[in-house]
SERO-4910 file (N, C-alpha, C, O; in steps of 0.05 Angstrom, whole numbers):
BEGIN
 pado doro    nc1    nc2    nc3   cac1   cac2   cac3    cc1    cc2    cc3    oc1    oc2    oc3
  Met    A  -2047   3446   3127  -2031   3461   3111  -2047   3458   3083  -2064   3441   3079
  Ala    A  -2040   3474   3067  -2058   3480   3050  -2045   3461   3021  -2022   3456   3015
  Lys    A  -2071   3455   3008  -2062   3430   2988  -2051   3446   2968  -2058   3470   2965
  Tyr    A  -2033   3434   2953  -2017   3451   2932  -2028   3440   2902  -2034   3417   2897
  Tyr    A  -2027   3460   2887  -2049   3447   2858  -2026   3457   2831  -2027   3477   2816
  Pro    A  -2012   3442   2833  -1988   3440   2800  -2001   3460   2783  -2025   3465   2784
  Pro    A  -1987   3469   2768  -1995   3482   2737  -1995   3452   2718  -1981   3432   2714
  Ile    A  -2021   3464   2711  -2023   3440   2691  -2032   3451   2661  -2052   3465   2663
  Phe    A  -2026   3449   2640  -2040   3464   2618  -2070   3461   2603  -2078   3440   2595
  Gln    A  -2081   3482   2602  -2105   3490   2604  -2118   3487   2630  -2141   3494   2629
  Glu    A  -2110   3478   2654  -2128   3478   2677  -2144   3512   2682  -2135   3533   2673
  Lys    A  -2163   3508   2694  -2177   3536   2695  -2172   3547   2724  -2184   3567   2732
  Gln    A  -2151   3534   2742  -2145   3539   2768  -2127   3525   2774  -2130   3501   2771
  Phe    A  -2100   3536   2785  -2076   3525   2800  -2060   3544   2813  -2062   3568   2808
  Asn    A  -2039   3532   2833  -2027   3548   2843  -2002   3572   2823  -1983   3560   2812
  Cys    A  -2004   3595   2820  -1992   3614   2799  -1970   3593   2798  -1968   3575   2814
  Val    A  -1953   3597   2776  -1918   3604   2770  -1907   3623   2778  -1883   3623   2783
  His    A  -1923   3645   2783  -1912   3666   2794  -1913   3675   2828  -1895   3679   2844
  Cys    A  -1934   3675   2831  -1944   3686   2855  -1948   3658   2871  -1949   3662   2896
  Gly    A  -1950   3634   2864  -1960   3617   2885  -1979   3613   2892  -1983   3591   2903
  Val    A  -2003   3633   2889  -2030   3634   2900  -2047   3616   2886  -2048   3619   2861
  Phe    A  -2063   3596   2898  -2083   3585   2877  -2104   3601   2869  -2123   3608   2884
  Ala    A  -2099   3609   2835  -2122   3620   2835  -2132   3617   2803  -2121   3601   2787
  Lys    A  -2153   3633   2796  -2165   3630   2766  -2144   3630   2744  -2130   3650   2746
  Gln    A  -2135   3613   2722  -2121   3626   2704  -2128   3625   2677  -2136   3603   2668
  Asn    A  -2128   3643   2663  -2149   3646   2641  -2125   3645   2617  -2102   3655   2618
  Trp    A  -2134   3632   2599  -2113   3613   2577  -2127   3639   2548  -2149   3650   2546
  Phe    A  -2102   3640   2532  -2102   3652   2510  -2084   3637   2484  -2062   3626   2489
  Ser    A  -2095   3636   2461  -2077   3620   2440  -2063   3654   2433  -2073   3676   2437
  Thr    A  -2043   3650   2425  -2021   3670   2417  -1995   3666   2393  -1978   3648   2392
  Glu    A  -1997   3680   2381  -1972   3679   2361  -1944   3681   2372  -1940   3700   2387
  Tyr    A  -1923   3665   2366  -1908   3665   2376  -1883   3659   2352  -1887   3641   2335
  Leu    A  -1859   3674   2351  -1840   3671   2328  -1822   3645   2337  -1818   3640   2361
  Asp    A  -1813   3630   2316  -1804   3612   2321  -1771   3620   2302  -1764   3639   2288
  Gly    A  -1758   3594   2313  -1731   3611   2296  -1733   3622   2272  -1711   3630   2265
  Tyr    A  -1749   3624   2258  -1742   3636   2229  -1763   3662   2225  -1774   3670   2204
  Asn    A  -1764   3671   2250  -1783   3691   2254  -1812   3684   2241  -1826   3700   2227
  Arg    A  -1817   3662   2248  -1848   3655   2229  -1862   3655   2250  -1853   3644   2270
  Pro    A  -1891   3671   2251  -1910   3670   2266  -1916   3630   2270  -1918   3615   2251
  Ser    A  -1919   3624   2297  -1930   3603   2290  -1952   3602   2323  -1944   3610   2345
  Leu    A  -1985   3587   2314  -2002   3594   2329  -2006   3565   2356  -2025   3561   2371
  Glu    A  -1983   3552   2354  -1983   3533   2370  -1975   3535   2397  -1964   3517   2410
  Tyr    A  -1980   3558   2404  -1974   3564   2436  -1996   3576   2446  -2010   3589   2431
  Ser    A  -2004   3572   2475  -2015   3588   2487  -2006   3605   2511  -1987   3596   2524
  Leu    A  -2020   3635   2521  -2005   3645   2539  -2029   3642   2563  -2053   3643   2557
  Cys    A  -2017   3639   2594  -2033   3631   2614  -2031   3660   2636  -2011   3667   2649
  Ile    A  -2057   3675   2636  -2049   3696   2654  -2066   3691   2678  -2090   3684   2676
  Cys    A  -2050   3696   2710  -2053   3685   2731  -2079   3713   2736  -2073   3735   2728
  Glu    A  -2104   3709   2749  -2120   3730   2755  -2113   3746   2785  -2122   3766   2797
  His    A  -2091   3725   2792  -2091   3743   2819  -2062   3766   2815  -2066   3790   2821
  Cys    A  -2041   3761   2806  -2017   3776   2803  -2019   3781   2774  -2000   3794   2764
  Glu    A  -2040   3773   2758  -2037   3785   2720  -2008   3779   2712  -1997   3794   2697
  Lys    A  -1997   3759   2721  -1969   3754   2702  -1979   3726   2682  -1999   3711   2684
  Glu    A  -1955   3728   2663  -1962   3710   2642  -1947   3689   2643  -1925   3693   2654
  Ser    A  -1952   3661   2632  -1937   3643   2630  -1935   3634   2593  -1954   3641   2579
  Leu    A  -1919   3623   2583  -1928   3613   2569  -1917   3585   2557  -1895   3574   2563
  Trp    A  -1935   3576   2540  -1942   3539   2540  -1945   3535   2510  -1958   3545   2492
  Lys    A  -1926   3516   2511  -1921   3499   2477  -1951   3481   2480  -1957   3470   2500
  Asp    A  -1967   3482   2456  -1997   3468   2459  -1988   3444   2451  -2002   3426   2461
  Glu    A  -1968   3433   2436  -1961   3408   2424  -1958   3389   2448  -1972   3370   2453
  Thr    A  -1938   3398   2461  -1923   3383   2487  -1947   3385   2512  -1955   3368   2527
  Glu    A  -1953   3409   2509  -1969   3416   2536  -1948   3419   2564  -1955   3417   2588
  Thr    A  -1923   3425   2554  -1909   3443   2573  -1905   3470   2572  -1910   3484   2552
  Leu    A  -1895   3482   2600  -1888   3511   2599  -1859   3513   2591  -1840   3496   2593
  Leu    A  -1859   3537   2581  -1828   3550   2565  -1820   3566   2590  -1802   3558   2604
  Asp    A  -1835   3591   2598  -1838   3610   2610  -1857   3612   2638  -1882   3610   2638
  Pro    A  -1844   3616   2655  -1822   3611   2671  -1817   3584   2676  -1836   3568   2680
  Arg    A  -1787   3578   2678  -1780   3546   2687  -1793   3535   2706  -1809   3517   2705
  Glu    A  -1782   3552   2732  -1785   3537   2753  -1816   3548   2765  -1826   3570   2768
  Thr    A  -1824   3523   2768  -1860   3527   2771  -1872   3530   2799  -1890   3546   2805
  Ile    A  -1860   3510   2819  -1862   3502   2845  -1857   3524   2863  -1836   3538   2865
  His    A  -1881   3527   2878  -1878   3549   2899  -1886   3531   2929  -1907   3530   2941
  Leu    A  -1864   3520   2933  -1873   3508   2963  -1852   3517   2978  -1839   3497   2982
  Pro    A  -1842   3534   2989  -1826   3541   3012  -1824   3525   3036  -1843   3518   3050
  Ser    A  -1794   3519   3040  -1792   3496   3068  -1801   3513   3091  -1801   3538   3092
  His    A  -1810   3496   3113  -1823   3501   3138  -1804   3522   3153  -1779   3519   3150
  Glu    A  -1812   3538   3167  -1792   3559   3178  -1781   3553   3200  -1772   3571   3214
  Asp    A  -1780   3526   3208  -1775   3516   3228  -1751   3488   3225  -1735   3476   3240
  Met    A  -1759   3486   3194  -1744   3458   3188  -1716   3467   3194  -1712   3492   3196
  Pro    A  -1698   3452   3197  -1661   3452   3206  -1653   3458   3178  -1668   3451   3160
  Gln    A  -1632   3470   3175  -1606   3482   3153  -1607   3457   3140  -1618   3458   3118
  Glu    A  -1598   3434   3146  -1583   3416   3136  -1604   3400   3125  -1595   3386   3107
  Ile    A  -1628   3396   3128  -1653   3387   3112  -1665   3412   3097  -1680   3406   3079
  Lys    A  -1662   3433   3102  -1677   3458   3092  -1651   3456   3055  -1659   3462   3033
  Ser    A  -1632   3449   3061  -1611   3454   3035  -1613   3439   3013  -1609   3449   2991
  Leu    A  -1621   3408   3015  -1641   3383   3010  -1655   3399   3003  -1648   3407   2980
  Tyr    A  -1675   3410   3012  -1703   3406   3007  -1702   3432   2972  -1710   3430   2948
  Asp    A  -1687   3456   2991  -1686   3478   2973  -1674   3465   2939  -1684   3472   2917
  Glu    A  -1651   3446   2942  -1639   3443   2923  -1663   3426   2902  -1664   3427   2877
  Ala    A  -1682   3412   2920  -1699   3391   2906  -1716   3409   2888  -1720   3405   2865
  Leu    A  -1725   3431   2907  -1741   3451   2896  -1737   3459   2864  -1754   3458   2846
  Ser    A  -1707   3468   2863  -1695   3471   2837  -1699   3459   2816  -1700   3470   2794
  Val    A  -1702   3431   2820  -1692   3414   2797  -1724   3402   2794  -1727   3398   2769
  Val    A  -1743   3396   2803  -1766   3389   2799  -1779   3393   2778  -1795   3375   2773
  Asp    A  -1780   3413   2762  -1785   3418   2736  -1774   3405   2721  -1785   3393   2703
  Leu    A  -1748   3403   2726  -1730   3391   2702  -1729   3364   2707  -1730   3351   2686
  Ser    A  -1728   3349   2732  -1730   3323   2736  -1748   3321   2764  -1743   3333   2785
  Pro    A  -1770   3301   2758  -1778   3297   2782  -1769   3276   2803  -1773   3275   2827
  Lys    A  -1754   3260   2786  -1735   3237   2796  -1716   3242   2819  -1713   3230   2840
  Ala    A  -1702   3266   2808  -1677   3279   2819  -1686   3292   2839  -1670   3293   2858
  Ala    A  -1713   3306   2843  -1725   3312   2857  -1725   3304   2883  -1714   3312   2904
  Gly    A  -1745   3281   2876  -1748   3253   2891  -1727   3248   2904  -1727   3252   2929
  Ala    A  -1708   3238   2892  -1684   3225   2911  -1662   3243   2922  -1640   3235   2931
  Leu    A  -1669   3263   2920  -1657   3285   2936  -1681   3297   2966  -1673   3311   2985
  Leu    A  -1704   3288   2964  -1726   3291   2985  -1720   3269   2995  -1725   3272   3019
  Arg    A  -1709   3242   2989  -1712   3220   3001  -1687   3223   3017  -1691   3216   3040
  Leu    A  -1662   3231   3013  -1642   3243   3025  -1645   3256   3053  -1635   3251   3074
  Ala    A  -1660   3273   3045  -1667   3294   3064  -1685   3285   3086  -1682   3295   3108
  Met    A  -1709   3260   3078  -1717   3245   3100  -1697   3233   3121  -1699   3234   3146
  Gln    A  -1676   3220   3105  -1653   3206   3118  -1638   3227   3143  -1630   3220   3166
  His    A  -1637   3246   3134  -1625   3271   3149  -1638   3278   3175  -1628   3282   3197
  Leu    A  -1672   3278   3165  -1688   3285   3190  -1689   3267   3210  -1687   3278   3233
  Met    A  -1693   3246   3209  -1700   3221   3222  -1684   3217   3247  -1696   3209   3267
  Pro    A  -1656   3221   3249  -1645   3227   3274  -1661   3245   3293  -1671   3237   3314
  Leu    A  -1663   3273   3281  -1679   3296   3290  -1704   3293   3303  -1714   3305   3322
  Ile    A  -1712   3273   3289  -1745   3266   3310  -1741   3241   3320  -1761   3230   3328
  Gly    A  -1718   3227   3321  -1731   3213   3342  -1714   3178   3338  -1704   3162   3353
  Ala    A  -1718   3180   3313  -1699   3155   3301  -1671   3148   3282  -1667   3159   3261
  Asn    A  -1655   3128   3293  -1629   3133   3278  -1619   3112   3271  -1595   3116   3269
  Thr    A  -1626   3083   3265  -1629   3062   3247  -1613   3069   3224  -1594   3055   3219
  Gly    A  -1617   3085   3213  -1597   3080   3189  -1618   3072   3165  -1612   3078   3142
  Lys    A  -1638   3062   3168  -1657   3047   3151  -1682   3067   3155  -1688   3070   3179
  Leu    A  -1696   3080   3137  -1721   3091   3132  -1742   3075   3148  -1752   3084   3168
  Asp    A  -1748   3047   3137  -1765   3036   3139  -1769   3026   3177  -1790   3026   3191
  Lys    A  -1737   3017   3184  -1736   3015   3213  -1740   3033   3230  -1750   3030   3252
  Asp    A  -1733   3055   3219  -1731   3084   3234  -1767   3091   3234  -1777   3100   3255
  Ile    A  -1780   3089   3216  -1810   3090   3218  -1820   3077   3243  -1832   3088   3261
  Ala    A  -1815   3055   3242  -1831   3028   3256  -1818   3034   3283  -1833   3030   3303
  Lys    A  -1790   3043   3288  -1788   3047   3317  -1804   3075   3326  -1812   3079   3349
  Leu    A  -1806   3094   3305  -1825   3121   3319  -1853   3103   3321  -1862   3109   3343
  Val    A  -1871   3084   3309  -1891   3076   3311  -1893   3065   3329  -1913   3070   3343
  Ser    A  -1871   3045   3340  -1878   3030   3368  -1870   3056   3392  -1870   3047   3415
  Glu    A  -1865   3078   3391  -1863   3093   3410  -1893   3116   3410  -1894   3138   3422
  Gly    A  -1910   3105   3397  -1939   3123   3392  -1938   3141   3370  -1955   3159   3371
  Leu    A  -1922   3140   3347  -1922   3161   3323  -1953   3162   3316  -1966   3141   3315
  Pro    A  -1966   3192   3310  -1990   3190   3306  -1998   3175   3281  -1982   3162   3268
  Glu    A  -2017   3175   3275  -2022   3157   3247  -2019   3169   3225  -2012   3157   3205
  Gln    A  -2026   3204   3226  -2026   3214   3200  -1992   3222   3198  -1985   3231   3176
  Val    A  -1977   3221   3216  -1948   3225   3215  -1929   3200   3200  -1908   3201   3188
  Lys    A  -1943   3181   3206  -1929   3153   3200  -1941   3155   3164  -1925   3151   3146
  Gln    A  -1963   3161   3159  -1968   3158   3132  -1959   3177   3115  -1963   3175   3090
  Ala    A  -1943   3204   3128  -1926   3226   3112  -1905   3211   3107  -1895   3207   3084
  Leu    A  -1893   3196   3139  -1867   3192   3125  -1865   3168   3101  -1851   3166   3081
  Asp    A  -1888   3148   3112  -1884   3123   3089  -1894   3139   3065  -1879   3132   3047
  Tyr    A  -1908   3152   3058  -1908   3167   3037  -1883   3171   3015  -1877   3161   2994
  Cys    A  -1870   3192   3034  -1837   3201   3023  -1821   3175   3020  -1810   3168   2999
  Arg    A  -1820   3161   3042  -1801   3132   3035  -1810   3123   3011  -1792   3125   2994
  Val    A  -1828   3114   3004  -1841   3100   2979  -1834   3114   2952  -1821   3107   2933
  Ile    A  -1846   3136   2957  -1832   3155   2926  -1810   3152   2924  -1800   3142   2904
  Gly    A  -1791   3162   2953  -1772   3168   2944  -1756   3136   2940  -1734   3138   2930
  Asn    A  -1762   3116   2944  -1751   3099   2938  -1754   3089   2907  -1741   3072   2896
  Asn    A  -1773   3104   2897  -1783   3096   2870  -1769   3117   2858  -1765   3112   2834
  Ala    A  -1757   3144   2868  -1744   3159   2850  -1717   3147   2851  -1706   3156   2831
  Val    A  -1700   3133   2864  -1685   3121   2861  -1679   3093   2848  -1661   3085   2834
  His    A  -1701   3081   2859  -1698   3051   2840  -1723   3044   2834  -1736   3031   2851
  Pro    A  -1738   3055   2804  -1754   3056   2792  -1766   3028   2790  -1756   3009   2778
  Asn    A  -1794   3027   2805  -1804   3006   2806  -1841   3006   2788  -1848   3002   2765
  Glu    A  -1851   3010   2808  -1877   3011   2798  -1885   3035   2797  -1909   3035   2788
  Ile    A  -1875   3065   2803  -1878   3085   2797  -1860   3102   2792  -1843   3108   2809
  Asn    A  -1860   3113   2764  -1852   3133   2743  -1848   3159   2753  -1869   3170   2746
  Leu    A  -1833   3175   2767  -1838   3200   2776  -1841   3221   2741  -1850   3244   2738
  Asp    A  -1832   3209   2728  -1831   3227   2706  -1864   3225   2691  -1876   3243   2678
  Asp    A  -1870   3198   2697  -1897   3197   2687  -1923   3221   2707  -1936   3240   2698
  Thr    A  -1920   3210   2734  -1928   3220   2756  -1911   3246   2772  -1903   3245   2795
  Pro    A  -1909   3264   2759  -1892   3292   2770  -1904   3296   2802  -1889   3297   2821
  Glu    A  -1930   3298   2804  -1953   3300   2823  -1940   3291   2844  -1936   3305   2864
  Met    A  -1934   3269   2841  -1930   3251   2869  -1905   3264   2881  -1905   3268   2906
  Ala    A  -1882   3272   2866  -1855   3292   2878  -1863   3316   2894  -1854   3322   2916
  His    A  -1886   3332   2876  -1903   3358   2884  -1900   3350   2913  -1886   3361   2931
  Thr    A  -1918   3326   2914  -1935   3325   2944  -1914   3311   2959  -1925   3298   2976
  Met    A  -1889   3307   2959  -1871   3299   2978  -1858   3326   2992  -1849   3325   3015
  Phe    A  -1860   3347   2976  -1854   3374   2993  -1869   3381   3018  -1861   3389   3040
  Glu    A  -1901   3375   3006  -1915   3382   3025  -1912   3360   3052  -1910   3367   3076
  Met    A  -1913   3332   3040  -1904   3321   3065  -1885   3321   3087  -1888   3312   3110
  Ile    A  -1865   3333   3077  -1842   3336   3093  -1840   3362   3112  -1827   3366   3132
  Asn    A  -1864   3384   3094  -1868   3402   3125  -1881   3397   3145  -1879   3407   3167
  Phe    A  -1903   3373   3134  -1922   3364   3148  -1909   3354   3170  -1918   3362   3192
  Ile    A  -1888   3337   3169  -1874   3322   3188  -1851   3343   3205  -1844   3343   3228
  Val    A  -1844   3359   3182  -1831   3385   3209  -1847   3396   3232  -1843   3394   3256
  Glu    A  -1870   3409   3217  -1889   3415   3241  -1903   3402   3259  -1914   3412   3279
  Glu    A  -1904   3376   3252  -1912   3353   3281  -1899   3352   3289  -1903   3355   3313
  Lys    A  -1873   3346   3283  -1851   3327   3304  -1834   3351   3310  -1823   3347   3332
  Ile    A  -1826   3378   3298  -1806   3395   3310  -1817   3424   3317  -1811   3438   3336
  Ala    A  -1836   3430   3297  -1845   3460   3301  -1869   3464   3330  -1871   3482   3345
  Lys    A  -1885   3439   3328  -1905   3437   3349  -1901   3435   3382  -1911   3446   3402
  Pro    A  -1878   3412   3377  -1863   3411   3411  -1847   3431   3415  -1841   3435   3439
  Asn    A  -1833   3453   3392  -1818   3469   3406  -1840   3489   3416  -1837   3498   3439
  Arg    A  -1862   3498   3401  -1875   3521   3411  -1885   3510   3434  -1881   3526   3452
  Ile    A  -1898   3488   3444  -1908   3474   3467  -1890   3480   3493  -1897   3490   3515
  Lys    A  -1862   3468   3483  -1841   3476   3512  -1835   3502   3509  -1829   3508   3532
  Glu    A  -1833   3519   3498  -1825   3557   3489  -1851   3564   3508  -1847   3585   3521
  Met    A  -1878   3549   3512  -1906   3562   3528  -1892   3554   3550  -1882   3570   3566
  Phe    A  -1893   3532   3551  -1890   3518   3582  -1867   3535   3594  -1872   3549   3614
  Asn    A  -1843   3535   3586  -1826   3544   3603  -1833   3577   3611  -1819   3590   3627
  Lys    A  -1858   3587   3597  -1860   3613   3607  -1879   3612   3630  -1890   3633   3637
  Leu    A  -1885   3585   3645  -1896   3583   3671  -1882   3589   3693  -1858   3588   3693
  Pro    A  -1896   3598   3714  -1882   3614   3742  -1854   3590   3741  -1850   3574   3723
  Ser    A  -1840   3594   3759  -1815   3576   3762  -1826   3554   3788  -1823   3530   3785
  Gly    A  -1838   3566   3811  -1855   3551   3828  -1882   3529   3815  -1896   3511   3825
  Ala    A  -1879   3542   3791  -1908   3518   3780  -1891   3496   3765  -1898   3472   3767
  Ile    A  -1873   3500   3753  -1849   3480   3733  -1835   3465   3758  -1834   3441   3754
  Ala    A  -1827   3472   3777  -1814   3459   3795  -1829   3437   3814  -1815   3419   3823
  Ser    A  -1860   3440   3820  -1882   3432   3834  -1895   3409   3806  -1913   3392   3812
  Ile    A  -1887   3410   3784  -1895   3397   3761  -1867   3373   3762  -1871   3349   3762
  Glu    A  -1849   3382   3762  -1819   3366   3763  -1823   3348   3787  -1814   3326   3780
  Lys    A  -1831   3349   3809  -1822   3341   3834  -1846   3314   3823  -1840   3291   3818
  Arg    A  -1875   3327   3821  -1892   3304   3814  -1889   3280   3797  -1899   3258   3802
  Asp    A  -1872   3286   3773  -1860   3272   3757  -1844   3256   3765  -1846   3233   3758
  Ala    A  -1826   3264   3781  -1798   3249   3790  -1819   3231   3814  -1812   3207   3810
  Lys    A  -1833   3230   3827  -1844   3207   3842  -1856   3187   3829  -1854   3164   3837
  Ser    A  -1871   3193   3808  -1880   3173   3788  -1869   3160   3766  -1883   3144   3754
***
């Protein structure tokens, strides 16, 4: 899965706020009329070299003014609908409130766990159960990343997502990775296996029954 680089003021490359492609960004100072129709030079225009669309930024606060929604991390095509609805809701608010997005993604994780084989009701115990059953290390780390960041979104402790919004952005990538490893890949393998001749499948099932 390709790494996501969020839009940052005056950065030379990131995932475009319009097309989502990781591309070179060209910056220009621009005049912008304030509420009294007075020109101001406190704004910058960023033009994506891939799609050639513009975004407007305020220099003083280094914030994006237009467009408002910047994150282009669509949900995995095999993501279950109940998880996808929470994922999409988090995506719609992450620019305004990384903490709200983190809390929604934590809830998405809670709903995802029973679908991948754990249903204790507590994320930490669910992960421990999957680990005891041989969960791959990378998937465990992705789950724990979402658990820790999500917990801090609900009960801020060592991490403030308003100060480190890129951590909320990474949660989207992690959840997509978990869906790929625990749902999409097993489904693809099962689909391919079921295309074997019926006699071969029966022989395999007979062998496994003996063991």
